[in-house]
C-alpha positions, 0 to 999 in steps of 0.5 A: 938166332933170329936174323935181325931187322931193325925196326922191322914188325914180324906178322903173319897175314893169312891169304884165302886161295885156291889151296885154302888158307896160306899163311904169308909170313912178312917183316914191315917197316920204314914210311913212305911209297910200299915196297915188296922185296921177295927172296929166291931159292933155297932162301927166305926174306933174311936174303934182305937183312942187309938193305931192308933197314937202310931202304926203309928210309924210304919206303914202307918195306915189306918183305916177304917169306913165299908160299913154301918157305921160311915161315909161310904156308908149306902145303902139299903139291898138287898133281899138276903143280899149280899150288906152287905155281907163280900164279898162285905164289903171287896171288898170295903176295898180291893179296897181302900187300892189298891187306895192307893198304897199298893197292899199288907198289914197288916190287922187287924179286930176286931169283924165285921172287923175280919169277913169282914177282914177274908173274904178279906184274903180269897178272896184276899190272895195275898193282905194279908201279915199278919192277926190278928182278935180279939175276934172272931172264924170264923163266920160259927164255931160259928153258927155250934157250938151254944149251950144255953150258947151262945144263951143268951149272943150273943142273939143279933145274932139272933135278929138282923137277924130278918126280917125288920124291926123288930129290926131296929123298936124296937132299933129305939124307944130306941137306946140309951137304947139298945147301953147302953144294948149292950155294957154295957153288954160285959165290962160295958160302962165305957171303952168308951171315951165321944167322941167314945161313942157319935159316936156310939150313932150316928150311932145307933141313924139313921136309915140308919146305923142301917139299915145297921148293922142288914143287916150286922147280916143278911148277916152273917146268910145268904149269907156269910154262903155259901161262907164259906161253899163253900170254905170249900167244895174247901179245902180254907184255909188261908196261910198267918200268923194268930194271934187271941187274945181273951177276957179271960172274954168274950164269946167267950172264954167260948163257943168256941176254937178260935185256934182250929177254926181257925186251921181248916180254916188257915194254920198258927195260933197263938193266946192267951186270954187276960186280957179283955172283948170283947172290946179289942182295948178300955179295953187294948190298951197297951197290943194290941200295944205290940201284934201288933208290936210283930205280923206286924214289 
């Protein structure tokens, strides 16, 4: 039951990395300036099915699966979690865009894809013309300002970083229960089409994908923080225009101040809360389309 992306081609790209060849699955369609879309956890590029076809009227849209997710490669994580560092995951996507002839492009990331997008824009600032992130504050800001309310609401941040194979084993015992509990508590499961749900459940049910997703979070709590603190010490800030949208019904809105948080790592920040929970591309696709067209065109 494939998720429909009318007018898009499905392709694979082999990125050469320190971990060996990494196959990145992506969809491409449309005409115009290039726009890369990166999804979050525990999802795939399917999150963009309600917005990508419309965006393709204005942009050459590339919707990719992150390393470890969907139909992309899922290597076993290294001891230092660098296999799933945002630096490694961002390098995959940068290499993909260069292979397509896009030396400069627009970038839109949701959730974990927003964190990969942040790293991509820091490590390859000459490539990212404009950046939009959805429902996140920077990883370092969120960890350094963790409260009881945040820990209770985003307890998966602290569960998934436990040593292998603790979370893998517990989730693997009943992946559908896990998925319904995790995604349902943010927005209910009714916002996900049956086709998208099947794809997300397939990821949670696959042992390699499940391990990769845990490693994504383990990296965020270890090597990613090292990289972020190095940037802060060096005074590195994003210089391209950055827009952040976050769900007014979500925990980011309750626990953080996204404009202030992003203002500490970027020079040109705009944004606002929007009437949704966490899954902005699937809850309010029309509003996201309007915001994206205004920001990127």
